[in-house]
C-alpha positions as CSV (number, residue, x, y, z in Angstrom):
1,M,54.7,8.6,17.3
2,L,53.0,5.2,18.2
3,L,56.2,3.4,17.2
4,S,58.5,5.6,19.3
5,A,56.2,5.3,22.5
6,A,56.0,1.6,22.1
7,T,59.8,1.4,21.8
8,R,60.3,3.4,24.9
9,F,57.8,1.4,26.8
10,R,59.2,-2.1,26.6
11,F,56.6,-3.9,28.6
12,P,53.3,-2.0,27.8
13,W,50.8,-4.9,28.5
14,F,52.0,-5.7,32.1
15,P,49.7,-4.3,34.6
16,P,51.6,-3.1,37.8
17,A,50.4,-5.9,39.9
18,M,51.7,-8.6,37.5
19,A,55.0,-6.9,36.6
20,P,58.3,-8.2,38.2
21,Y,59.0,-6.3,41.5
22,S,62.7,-5.5,40.4
23,L,61.3,-4.0,37.2
24,L,58.8,-1.8,39.1
25,Q,61.4,-0.7,41.5
26,S,64.2,0.1,38.9
27,Q,61.9,1.7,36.3
28,R,59.0,3.1,38.3
29,P,59.2,6.7,37.1
30,T,59.7,5.7,33.5
31,L,56.9,3.0,33.7
32,Y,54.1,5.3,35.0
33,S,55.0,8.1,32.7
34,S,55.1,5.8,29.7
35,R,51.6,4.4,30.8
36,R,50.1,7.9,30.9
37,K,51.2,8.5,27.4
38,F,50.0,5.0,26.3
39,F,46.6,5.6,27.7
40,A,46.4,9.2,26.2
41,I,47.1,7.6,22.7
42,A,44.5,5.0,23.2
43,A,42.0,7.4,24.3
44,V,42.6,9.5,21.1
45,L,42.4,6.3,18.9
46,L,39.1,5.4,20.5
47,S,37.5,8.8,20.0
48,I,38.5,8.5,16.2
49,L,36.9,5.1,15.9
50,I,33.7,6.4,17.8
51,A,33.5,9.4,15.4
52,S,34.1,7.1,12.5
53,S,31.1,4.7,13.4
54,L,28.8,7.9,14.0
55,W,29.7,9.3,10.6
56,Y,28.6,6.1,9.0
57,K,25.9,5.0,11.2
58,D,23.4,5.5,8.3
59,D,25.0,3.0,6.0
60,T,25.9,-0.4,7.5
61,L,27.6,-1.4,4.3
62,C,30.0,1.6,4.6
63,Q,30.8,0.8,8.2
64,L,32.2,-2.6,7.1
65,S,33.9,-1.5,3.9
66,I,37.3,-0.2,3.2
67,R,36.2,1.3,-0.2
68,I,35.7,4.8,1.2
69,P,35.0,6.3,-2.4
70,T,32.3,3.8,-3.0
71,C,30.7,4.5,0.3
72,T,31.0,8.2,-0.2
73,S,29.2,7.9,-3.7
74,Q,26.6,5.6,-2.2
75,K,25.7,8.2,0.6
76,A,25.7,11.0,-1.9
77,A,23.3,9.1,-4.3
78,A,20.9,8.6,-1.3
79,S,21.1,12.1,0.0
80,P,17.8,14.3,-0.4
81,Q,20.1,17.1,-1.4
82,T,20.7,15.3,-4.9
83,F,17.0,15.1,-5.7
84,V,16.3,16.2,-9.2
85,H,12.8,17.4,-8.2
86,Q,12.5,19.4,-5.0
87,N,9.6,21.7,-6.0
88,I,6.4,19.7,-6.5
89,V,2.8,20.4,-6.9
90,V,0.1,17.7,-6.5
91,A,-3.2,18.8,-7.9
92,S,-6.8,17.5,-8.7
93,V,-10.1,18.8,-9.6
94,F,-11.8,15.5,-9.2
95,G,-14.2,15.5,-6.2
96,F,-13.0,12.0,-5.1
97,H,-9.8,10.0,-4.8
98,F,-8.2,12.5,-2.3
99,D,-7.4,9.6,0.1
100,V,-5.4,8.3,-2.8
101,W,-3.3,11.2,-3.8
102,L,-3.0,12.6,-0.4
103,A,-1.4,9.2,0.5
104,L,1.1,9.9,-2.1
105,V,1.7,13.5,-0.8
106,W,2.3,11.8,2.7
107,T,5.0,9.5,1.0
108,I,6.7,12.5,-0.8
109,Q,6.9,14.5,2.4
110,R,8.6,11.6,4.3
111,V,11.1,11.1,1.4
112,L,11.9,14.8,1.1
113,K,12.4,15.1,4.9
114,G,12.3,19.0,4.4
115,H,14.7,19.1,1.5
116,G,12.1,20.2,-0.9
117,H,8.6,21.7,-1.0
118,V,5.2,20.2,-1.8
119,Q,2.1,22.2,-2.7
120,V,-1.3,20.8,-2.8
121,Y,-4.1,22.1,-5.0
122,G,-7.6,20.8,-4.4
123,D,-11.3,21.7,-3.7
124,V,-11.7,21.9,0.0
125,P,-13.3,21.0,2.2
126,F,-12.9,17.4,1.1
127,A,-16.1,15.3,0.9
128,Y,-17.1,13.0,3.8
129,D,-15.1,15.1,6.4
130,F,-11.8,13.7,5.0
131,D,-10.2,17.0,6.3
132,T,-10.4,15.5,9.7
133,I,-8.4,12.5,8.6
134,L,-5.9,14.7,6.9
135,D,-5.1,16.6,10.1
136,R,-5.3,13.6,12.4
137,L,-2.8,11.6,10.3
138,G,-0.7,14.5,9.2
139,L,-0.7,13.6,5.6
140,Y,0.2,17.0,4.6
141,H,1.9,20.0,6.2
142,G,1.0,23.0,4.3
143,S,-1.8,25.2,2.7
144,I,-4.2,23.8,0.0
145,K,-4.5,26.2,-2.8
146,D,-7.5,26.6,-5.2
147,P,-6.9,24.4,-8.4
148,A,-7.8,27.6,-10.3
149,E,-4.5,29.0,-9.3
150,L,-2.3,26.0,-10.6
151,M,-1.6,27.3,-14.1
152,N,-0.8,30.8,-13.1
153,D,1.7,29.4,-10.4
154,I,3.3,27.1,-13.0
155,R,3.7,29.9,-15.5
156,R,5.1,32.3,-12.9
157,N,7.3,29.9,-10.9
158,T,9.7,28.3,-13.2
159,A,11.3,26.5,-10.1
160,I,8.2,24.0,-10.1
161,D,10.0,20.8,-11.6
162,L,7.2,18.1,-11.0
163,V,3.5,18.2,-11.5
164,I,1.4,15.3,-10.3
165,F,-2.1,14.7,-11.1
166,G,-4.4,12.7,-8.7
167,T,-6.8,11.3,-11.3
168,C,-5.5,11.3,-14.8
169,S,-8.7,10.7,-16.7
170,V,-10.1,13.9,-15.2
171,D,-7.2,16.1,-14.2
172,L,-5.2,15.7,-17.6
173,R,-8.2,16.6,-19.7
174,H,-8.8,19.6,-17.6
175,W,-5.3,21.1,-17.7
176,H,-3.7,19.4,-20.7
177,D,-3.6,22.3,-23.3
178,E,-2.5,25.0,-20.9
179,L,0.0,22.7,-19.2
180,L,1.5,21.6,-22.4
181,A,1.8,25.2,-23.5
182,A,3.5,26.0,-20.3
183,W,6.0,23.3,-20.8
184,D,6.8,24.4,-24.4
185,A,7.2,28.0,-23.1
186,R,10.0,27.1,-20.7
187,D,13.7,27.0,-21.8
188,D,15.5,23.6,-21.7
189,D,16.8,24.2,-18.1
190,H,13.5,24.7,-16.6
191,K,11.3,22.1,-18.0
192,F,9.1,20.1,-15.6
193,Q,8.1,16.5,-15.5
194,L,4.4,15.3,-15.2
195,A,3.4,12.2,-13.1
196,C,-0.2,11.0,-13.6
197,T,-2.3,8.6,-11.4
198,P,-4.6,6.4,-13.5
199,H,-7.2,4.3,-11.8
200,H,-8.8,2.4,-14.8
201,Q,-6.9,1.4,-18.0
202,A,-10.2,1.0,-20.0
203,E,-11.0,4.7,-19.6
204,L,-9.7,5.4,-23.0
205,G,-10.9,8.9,-23.7
206,W,-7.8,10.8,-22.3
207,H,-5.2,8.3,-23.6
208,P,-4.4,10.4,-26.8
209,L,-3.3,13.1,-24.4
210,I,-0.4,10.9,-23.2
211,T,1.2,11.0,-26.7
212,P,2.6,14.5,-26.8
213,W,4.0,14.2,-23.3
214,A,5.7,10.9,-24.2
215,R,7.2,12.5,-27.2
216,R,8.8,15.1,-25.0
217,N,9.9,12.4,-22.5
218,S,8.2,14.3,-19.8
219,I,5.4,11.9,-18.4
220,R,5.2,8.8,-16.2
221,L,2.3,6.9,-14.7
222,L,1.7,6.0,-11.1
223,P,-1.3,3.5,-10.9
224,I,-2.3,2.2,-7.4
225,S,-2.0,-1.5,-8.3
226,K,0.6,-3.5,-10.5
227,H,-2.0,-5.0,-12.7
228,V,-3.2,-1.5,-14.0
229,G,0.3,-0.7,-14.8
230,G,0.6,-4.0,-16.7
231,A,-2.5,-3.1,-18.7
232,F,-0.9,0.2,-19.7
233,R,2.4,-1.4,-20.5
234,K,0.6,-3.8,-22.9
235,E,-1.4,-0.9,-24.4
236,F,1.8,1.2,-25.0
237,K,3.7,-2.0,-26.4
238,D,0.9,-2.4,-28.9
239,L,0.7,1.3,-29.9
240,G,4.5,1.1,-30.3
241,G,3.9,-1.4,-33.2
242,S,1.3,0.8,-34.9
243,L,1.6,1.6,-38.5
244,D,0.6,5.2,-37.7
245,P,4.0,7.1,-37.5
246,K,2.5,9.6,-35.0
247,L,2.1,6.8,-32.4
248,H,4.9,4.4,-33.0
249,S,7.5,7.4,-33.1
250,A,6.1,8.9,-29.8
251,G,8.1,6.5,-27.6
252,L,5.1,5.3,-25.6
253,G,6.8,2.1,-24.7
254,L,9.5,4.2,-22.8
255,V,7.0,5.9,-20.5
256,P,7.9,4.8,-17.0
257,I,5.1,3.0,-15.1
258,D,5.5,2.4,-11.3
259,T,3.1,1.6,-8.5
260,H,2.1,3.5,-5.4
261,V,-0.3,1.6,-3.1
262,P,-2.3,4.1,-1.3
263,I,-2.5,2.7,2.3
264,L,-2.9,5.2,5.2
265,D,-1.5,4.6,8.7
266,L,-4.7,4.5,10.7
267,P,-4.2,4.6,14.5
268,H,-5.9,2.6,17.4
269,L,-7.1,-0.3,15.1
270,P,-8.5,-3.1,17.3
271,D,-6.5,-6.4,17.8
272,K,-8.9,-9.1,16.7
273,S,-6.6,-12.1,17.1
274,G,-8.5,-13.5,19.9
275,R,-11.9,-13.9,18.0
276,H,-13.0,-17.4,17.3
277,V,-16.3,-17.1,15.5
278,L,-16.7,-15.3,12.1
279,I,-19.6,-13.0,12.6
280,N,-19.3,-10.0,10.5
281,A,-18.4,-9.9,6.8
282,V,-18.5,-6.6,4.8
283,I,-18.8,-5.7,1.0
284,Q,-17.5,-2.3,0.5
285,G,-18.4,0.0,-2.2
286,S,-21.2,1.8,-4.2
287,F,-24.5,-0.2,-4.3
288,A,-24.1,-0.8,-8.0
289,E,-24.5,-4.1,-9.6
290,D,-22.2,-3.3,-12.4
291,R,-19.5,-3.0,-9.8
292,R,-20.3,-5.7,-7.2
293,S,-22.2,-9.0,-7.7
294,Y,-24.8,-8.3,-5.1
295,P,-27.6,-10.4,-6.6
296,Y,-25.2,-13.4,-6.8
297,T,-24.0,-13.1,-3.4
298,F,-27.6,-12.8,-2.0
299,E,-28.6,-15.7,-4.0
300,N,-25.9,-17.9,-2.5
301,L,-26.4,-16.7,1.0
302,I,-30.2,-17.5,0.8
303,R,-29.4,-20.9,-0.6
304,S,-27.0,-21.7,2.2
305,L,-29.3,-20.3,4.8
306,H,-32.0,-22.7,3.6
307,E,-29.5,-25.7,3.8
308,N,-28.3,-25.1,7.3
309,P,-29.8,-22.1,9.1
310,T,-28.4,-22.8,12.5
311,S,-24.7,-22.8,11.2
312,W,-25.5,-19.2,10.3
313,G,-27.1,-18.3,13.7
314,Y,-30.8,-18.3,12.3
315,R,-34.1,-20.3,12.5
316,P,-35.5,-21.9,9.6
317,L,-37.5,-19.6,7.3
318,G,-40.7,-21.5,7.7
319,D,-43.7,-19.2,6.8
320,G,-42.0,-16.0,7.8
321,P,-40.7,-13.5,5.1
322,S,-37.2,-13.4,6.6
323,F,-34.7,-15.6,8.5
324,I,-34.8,-14.6,12.2
325,P,-31.7,-14.9,14.7
326,D,-32.0,-18.1,16.9
327,T,-31.3,-16.7,20.3
328,T,-31.0,-20.2,21.8
329,L,-27.5,-20.6,20.1
330,V,-24.3,-19.8,21.8
331,D,-22.7,-18.0,18.9
332,P,-24.1,-14.7,17.7
333,P,-25.8,-14.8,14.2
334,F,-23.9,-13.9,11.0
335,K,-24.2,-10.4,9.6
336,L,-23.5,-9.4,6.0
337,H,-22.6,-5.6,6.1
338,L,-23.0,-3.4,3.1
339,V,-20.8,-0.2,3.6
340,G,-21.1,2.4,0.8
341,S,-23.7,4.7,-1.1
342,G,-26.5,4.3,-3.4
343,W,-29.5,2.0,-3.5
344,I,-30.0,-1.8,-4.2
345,D,-33.0,-4.2,-3.8
346,L,-32.5,-6.6,-0.9
347,P,-34.4,-9.9,-0.9
348,P,-36.9,-10.0,2.0
349,Q,-35.3,-13.3,3.4
350,L,-32.3,-11.3,4.2
351,K,-34.0,-8.5,6.0
352,N,-32.5,-9.5,9.4
353,V,-29.2,-10.9,7.9
354,V,-27.9,-7.8,5.8
355,E,-27.1,-4.5,7.4
356,F,-26.6,-1.3,5.5
357,H,-24.3,1.5,6.4
358,V,-25.0,4.4,4.0
359,S,-23.1,7.7,3.3
360,L,-20.8,7.6,6.3
361,N,-18.1,10.0,6.9
362,Y,-14.5,8.8,6.8
363,S,-14.2,8.6,10.7
364,Q,-17.6,6.7,10.9
365,Y,-16.5,4.5,7.8
366,Y,-13.1,3.6,9.4
367,D,-14.8,2.7,12.8
368,V,-17.4,0.4,11.1
369,M,-14.9,-1.3,8.8
370,A,-12.3,-1.9,11.6
371,E,-14.8,-4.2,13.5
372,M,-15.2,-6.5,10.5
373,D,-14.0,-10.1,10.4
374,V,-13.6,-10.5,6.8
375,C,-13.9,-8.5,3.5
376,V,-15.8,-9.8,0.6
377,P,-14.8,-8.6,-2.7
378,A,-17.9,-9.7,-4.5
379,F,-16.5,-8.8,-8.0
380,G,-18.7,-9.3,-10.8
381,P,-18.1,-11.6,-13.8
382,S,-16.2,-8.9,-15.8
383,D,-12.4,-9.1,-15.6
384,E,-12.1,-5.3,-15.2
385,Y,-11.1,-5.5,-11.4
386,Y,-8.6,-8.2,-12.1
387,A,-7.0,-6.7,-15.4
388,L,-7.8,-3.1,-15.9
389,Q,-9.1,-1.4,-12.8
390,A,-7.9,-1.1,-9.2
391,S,-10.7,-1.7,-6.7
392,S,-10.8,0.5,-3.6
393,T,-12.1,-2.6,-1.5
394,V,-8.5,-3.9,-1.4
395,A,-6.8,-0.7,-0.1
396,M,-9.6,0.0,2.3
397,C,-9.6,-3.5,3.9
398,L,-5.9,-3.5,4.1
399,E,-6.0,-0.2,5.7
400,V,-8.2,-1.3,8.6
401,N,-6.7,-4.6,9.2
402,V,-9.5,-6.8,7.8
403,P,-8.5,-9.9,6.1
404,I,-9.9,-10.2,2.4
405,L,-11.3,-13.3,0.8
406,A,-9.1,-13.8,-2.3
407,T,-8.9,-16.3,-5.1
408,P,-5.5,-17.2,-6.7
409,R,-6.6,-14.8,-9.6
410,M,-7.2,-11.9,-7.3
411,R,-3.9,-12.5,-5.5
412,E,-2.1,-12.5,-8.6
413,A,-3.6,-9.2,-9.7
414,Y,-3.1,-7.3,-6.4
415,T,0.2,-8.5,-5.6
416,H,0.4,-6.5,-2.3
417,I,-2.3,-8.8,-0.7
418,D,-0.6,-12.0,-2.2
419,D,0.2,-12.6,1.5
420,D,-1.2,-14.9,4.1
421,R,-0.8,-12.3,6.8
422,V,-3.5,-10.1,5.3
423,S,-5.6,-12.2,3.0
424,I,-7.5,-15.6,3.1
425,A,-6.7,-17.7,0.1
426,Y,-9.7,-19.8,-1.0
427,P,-10.0,-21.9,-4.1
428,S,-12.1,-20.5,-6.9
429,V,-14.3,-23.6,-7.1
430,M,-15.9,-22.1,-4.0
431,T,-18.2,-19.1,-3.8
432,E,-17.4,-16.5,-1.2
433,I,-20.4,-17.7,0.8
434,D,-19.1,-21.3,0.7
435,A,-15.8,-20.2,2.1
436,I,-17.4,-18.0,4.8
437,I,-19.6,-20.8,6.2
438,A,-16.7,-23.2,6.1
439,L,-14.6,-20.8,8.1
440,R,-17.4,-19.8,10.4
441,T,-18.3,-23.5,11.4
442,Q,-14.6,-24.5,11.2
443,S,-15.6,-27.4,8.8
444,A,-15.6,-27.7,5.0
445,A,-17.5,-31.0,5.3
446,T,-20.7,-29.8,3.6
447,F,-18.8,-28.4,0.6
448,L,-16.6,-31.4,0.2
449,A,-19.4,-33.9,0.6
450,S,-20.2,-36.0,-2.5
451,D,-23.9,-35.1,-2.4
452,P,-25.8,-36.0,-5.9
453,S,-28.3,-33.3,-5.1
454,K,-25.5,-30.7,-5.1
455,L,-23.5,-31.8,-8.2
456,G,-21.9,-28.8,-9.8
457,R,-21.3,-27.1,-6.5
458,T,-19.6,-29.7,-4.3
459,M,-16.2,-31.4,-5.2
460,G,-15.7,-34.1,-2.8
461,S,-14.2,-36.5,-5.2
462,N,-11.6,-34.0,-6.4
463,A,-8.3,-34.5,-4.6
464,A,-6.7,-31.1,-5.7
465,V,-9.7,-29.2,-4.5
466,Q,-9.9,-31.1,-1.3
467,Q,-6.3,-30.2,-0.7
468,A,-6.9,-26.5,-1.4
469,V,-9.9,-26.3,0.8
470,E,-7.9,-28.1,3.6
471,Q,-5.1,-25.4,3.2
472,M,-7.6,-22.8,3.6
473,M,-9.2,-24.4,6.7
474,A,-5.7,-24.9,8.3
475,K,-4.9,-21.3,8.2
476,G,-8.3,-20.2,9.3
477,W,-9.6,-16.6,9.0
478,V,-8.1,-14.7,12.0
479,R,-5.1,-12.5,11.1
480,S,-2.9,-10.8,13.6
481,K,-2.6,-7.0,14.0
482,K,1.2,-7.7,14.0
483,G,1.0,-9.2,10.7
484,F,-1.0,-6.5,9.2
485,E,1.5,-3.9,10.4
486,A,4.5,-5.8,9.0
487,T,2.9,-6.0,5.5
488,K,1.9,-2.3,5.6
489,S,5.4,-1.4,6.7
490,E,6.8,-3.1,3.6
491,I,4.3,-1.5,1.3
492,W,5.2,1.9,2.7
493,A,8.9,1.1,2.2
494,A,8.1,0.1,-1.3
495,N,6.3,3.3,-1.9
496,E,9.2,5.3,-0.6
497,D,11.6,3.5,-3.1
498,V,9.2,4.5,-5.9
499,V,9.0,8.1,-4.8
500,K,12.8,8.3,-4.4
501,K,13.2,7.1,-7.9
502,I,10.9,9.7,-9.3
503,L,12.5,12.5,-7.2
504,L,15.9,11.5,-8.3
505,G,14.5,11.6,-12.0
506,L,15.3,8.0,-12.8
507,P,13.3,6.1,-15.4
């Protein structure tokens, strides 16, 4: 049709104003009739092109590719309709960690986009008024059922194809025997998968319960930090080499292990990029010395206050029991905030320096945390938080856009904060207090000074240390809200990729 039209219309690209006058006079009826046909055909072709671009608007590669079968298969693979798991339950009988597993529910619902169903089982109301946060952020759209109903629902509804436990060490112990019996009772076409979120690899009491599920190729782990997943991989690899046939034949080394970082999308966080003086640092967590190195932090803070009280915004201690804020100074005094629960002895010298925030609900907690300048991990001498256990501090500080002081060791363990947009890298030869005072005063001269009275703490003659400290100082402590949001968006995208893989039934 196009060929015949073009043959009849000998000069299709001459507009009337440019065509020879004799041609226009002699062929006027034919010319205008042919032009109408041409533009009609062009309009049809343009409509086809627009429709094609709309069809492939979700896949840029397919827009550019002529391999239509490949594009079709790619779109089919990404379609929610092809998810193996579309009837999911998420459950826990543990009274805490709901902010962790409800963050996972939030990801699942985003990925499903309505092409599936999620049912939550938990003890409500949640502690510390987390129900308010749940509703405010829209983490879950549906009813929350009593955990006591879970097993009856699994036995009755064979469409349930994925069971997720929020805290493995508690939930798998609680439901294991009944759940395994329910799995065995189903026929091969109605088996379900179990996904379990561990928080601490060294909690070994429940680990034998993994073996029967691994033997059935029906369990996967979903820790909240990659280093915890690495600890489980090492354990399973070691067990795979066991001389016990029950262990090495179970296939533990084939158990899929992924990471889902539980970061919530909190609204209305302040933009602190204009701040110039570091005033508020926070240690978050329970007031337990086996979890945080409170005495060591207090000792270092007192020492530094004695050395240079005005840099911290205080008067010399003198004969008084506590350092007192120096109101003659321009900059406000430094405050160390402790946010958590429990009890800890505070040295009297720090009575005016340390501020406690005890047993806050989640809304109050987020409000207090969001105003902090830096987070202080204050991890103890144990390697648990670096190798075996995920600290809530890392997730909490990232949620509220507060940069965390992090040694290379910490950034290597918590890879999602190995990012200058959200953390402050400082060399491990410094204490956290050394780093804070250097950043507050915008000078590391005191730390780098070669003072014989401070041997063992200052490193002025070490060129490598000096370079690391100078790099920390050059980057400063202020982090932009935009940088935090970009990092969190990347984490949420990675979480969605993990959930897609699980719902597609991929190892």
